[in-house]
N, C-alpha and C positions, 0 to 999 in steps of 0.2 A: 468605496472598495468596488473594484468591477467584480457585480455578479454573475457574468456570464458563466465562468468556467466552474463556478459551484454549481450552478443551473446544471450544466452537462455531468457535473460528479454527482449529482443527486439521481440522475436518469441513468447513471451505470454502475449504481449498487447491485453486486451479483450473488448467486449461491455461494459465496465465499465469504466468511466472516470480516465485516467491515464495522468500523465505528466511527462516530463523528464528535465534533467539539465545537463549541462557539466562542468567537473570541470577543474580548471585552467591549467591543463595538456591537455585539448582538448579531453577526453574522454567520450563518453556518460554513465550518469548514471541515470536511469528512477526513478520514483519517483510515488507511489501508492496514489490515491485518494480514498474515500469511494467507497466502492464496488456498490453501487445503480447506474446503470448507463443509461444513456440517451437513447441508443439503444434499450436495455432492456426496458424501458418505453414504448415504443412504441410498444411492443408486444401486440394484441389484447386482450390476458386475462387480462393484466394490464391495456391498455388503456380505457376498456370498463368500467372500477370502476369509480364513481365521484372522490374518493379521494382513498388513502391508506396511512397507517403510518407503521413503522417497527421499533423497539427501542431493547437494550438490552444490558447488559455488557458483554465484553470481557477480558480475561486475559492468558497471556502466560508468561512460566518461561524457560530460557535458561540457562542450567546447567554449571556449570565453565569450563572452558578451558584455557590453556595456550596461551599466546602470541608466535609467532614463531621468532626466532631470536634474542629476547630481553627479559630481565627480567619481570616478571609479569604473572598474571591471572586476569579472571573477569567471571562474572557471569551477568543474566540481568533478570528483572521482569518487565513485562509490562503489566499493567491494565488500562481500559476505558471503553468509551461505544461509540456505534454507535445510530444512527437515521437517518431516511429516511422519507421524506413525499411528496406525490407525489398528484396533482391535476387535473383533466381532466376539460380543457378550452373549449373542445367543438369543431368542425370541424376539428378534428383530433388532435389538440393541447394539449400537457400535460406539467405541469410546475412541477419540482420537486426541492428538496432542501436536500440534505446530509448533515449531521453534524457528527464529529467524535473528540473524545478527549483523550488523554492518558497520563499517567505518566511513564517515563522509568527510573528503579531505578537499577541504577549500582554499583555492588559491586567490587570494585578493589583490588588486594594484589599485593602490589610489582610491581606495572606496572610505573617504574620511567623515561621510555623513551619515553612515548607517547608524553608528554609534559616537554622537559626539565626543572627542578627547580619546577616543579608543586608538587613534592613527588610522592608517591605511588598511591594516587587518581586523576588522572588528571582531571575528572570531575565530578560533582554532578548528582543529580537526574534532569531530562527534563521532560519541560512539552509541549505538544503539542495539538493545536487547528486546526481543519481545516472544511471549508465550502464550499460546491460544489452545486452551482446553476445551473441549467440546462434545457432546454427548448427543447421540441421535437414534431416532427411534422409526423405524418403517413399520407402518400400521399395514399396508398392503402394497398392492403393485401400483396404485396410484399416490399414496398418502405418505407423508412422512414430517417428521419436525425434529427441530435441532434446540437444545440449549447449548448456549457457547460464553466463554468469557473470556479476557483479554488481559495481561499485566505486560507493561511495559516501563523500561527504564531508558532514557535518552539525555546525554548531556554530554558538555566537554568533560576532558579528562580530571580537571580539577574541580568539576561540580560535587555539590552536595549529593549523594546518591540517593538519600531520604527525600530530597526535594525534586530528585530527576524521575519519580515513578508516577505513573497513571495508571487506571485501570477501568476496567466495563464489563458490558457483557450485553446477549440479546436473546432473544426468542424468536426462531423462524419455521414456516411452514411451506412444504413443497408438494405441488400436485403436479403430476406426470399424465398429462392428456394422453398422448400416445408416445410409441418409441421414439417420435421425431419431435416432441415439443413439450416442454416442461416450464413453468413459473413457479417462483418462490417469492415469499413476501412476509414480512414480519415486523420486530420493532426492537430497538437497541438504545443503549446509552452508554457513553465514555466520560469520564472525569479529563479536566484540562490542568495544567502544570498552574495555570493562571486563573482559572475562571470555574465556575460551577458545572456540575455534570449536564449535557445535552442529550435530550430524548429525542430521537430521529426515526423515520420508517426507512424501511428496505425493501428492495425489489430487485430480482434475480430472474433472467431468462436464459433458454437453453433450446435452441432451434437448429436441427439438422434439415437445413433447407433441401439438399438434395442429397445423393449419394456420396458427394466430396465435398459440399459446402457447408459450413456449420458457422453459426453466429451464438456468442455467447458471452454474455458478461465475466468479468474476474473482478474480484474485488471492486474497487472503485476505477473499473476500466472494462473495454469491451474488445472483443476481437472478432474478426469476419475471416475464417481459415478455410483454404483451398487444399484438399488432397491432391498432391500430384501423383505418388504412388506409394509402395508400402514404406518407402525410406523416405520421403521428400513430403514436405509441406510448408506454403507460405500461408502468411496472414497481415493483414491491416489491422494494426492496434493502436487504441487511443486509451490514455488513463490519467486519474487526478492523483498526482503524486504530492504527498507532503507530510514532511517531518517536522516534530514541533520537539525543542529540546531546551535543558537549561543550560544557563551560561554559569561560569564560576565566578569568583568575587573579586576578580583582577581589574574589573573596570569601573570606576566609581560611577559613570553616568547608567549603569546597567548591570550592576552587582547582583548576580545570582537571578538573573533576568531571564526572559522567556525570547526564542527567537521561533517563528513559524515560517518554514521554506515551503512553498508551494508552489507546483508547476504542472503543464498540462502537455505532456509530451505526445506527439502523433508520428506514428513511421510503419515499416515495414518489418517484418522478421521472416527467416527463412529457419526451418528446423529438419536435419538429418538424424535417421534415426538407424543407426548402423544396426542395433537388435532390438526385439521387442522392449528391452529393459533400461536403453540408454536413449537419450534425446541429446542433441548438440544443437543450440541455438544462438544465431547472431541476428542484431537487429540493429536498424539504426533509422533516423528521423529528424525531425526539428521540434523544439520546444515552443509552444506556439503563444505560451504565457507565463510568467512567472510572476512571483512576488515573495517579498520578505517583508513581515510585520515583526518589530521587535517591542517588547513590553519589559517595564520594570518589574519585579517580583510581585509588586501589588496589582498588576494587570492594568498598568496606564501605559498608553503608548508612548513610544520613544521616536519610533519613526516608520515609515511604510513606504517601501520603493520598490517598482517594478524594473524590470530589465528587458531589452530588445530580443527577439526570437533568436534561437542559437541552435546549430547543430548538435546531435547526439548519436552515438554509438555504444553499444554493449553486447552481452552475452550471457549464457548462463548452460550448464551442464547439468543434467538430471538422472540419476541412477535410482532405478525400482527395484524393491525385492518384494 
């Protein structure tokens, strides 16, 4: 397995709630949780509010690309919605809950080698729901910490719900050096659909380089953002995107098996904010690395295939209250 994208991902763990897993081969493969994070909730600009709510739709399309060293090609469209609620409990405490749901619509053409005997379309649409509760405590103007959890269900429409659930948690500490620079670090764990839990370190960076230029990690990603005006900003973005999901029982070779779809998109985004409470974002770029790993329900590898680089476009709308 190519370990370079996994190394990149480990360096991009942000002050948002992120969890990781291991494959049966023992490689580390992180998974991103909703991007509303606990250390960020402890910032004075957020924690001083009695409550906050953000919500909005998301969409992304990955253009068709060929599988390497095997027949077939595929494209992917993913649509969903995200929401995050925060409540100030007083005495520096803040409770938060992040919710995220999406459907991944795969379009395969002649991909006969991913799951032997499954034909050219190895799996159908995939549905994912994720909840991320968290509790943050701001000790003073510099120190804060977070306890968080994650509960996720992901699988084909016919997959067993109970076998499609995974979960985990983390503990993270954030230190604010000054108004322009903060670091966070901690430890977390998450179960896998086919393996035991994995314990992993977390690292986050928030750096206001100049008045208009900011670097920050976001989940298993990072962004360098340039503010052009009160309404416009552009960003260079990279992220490690990984979906793990349960198959149904319709394929003899992979009955109730597990698929890990991992990728590394790199691109540019532009955000327009017509009001202080609405953001409209469009983005596009290239998937520099992508890989499918398919296992049976016992964690034994059935196949592992990479694809050629491919372009992507997407966008999201965020409403804040």
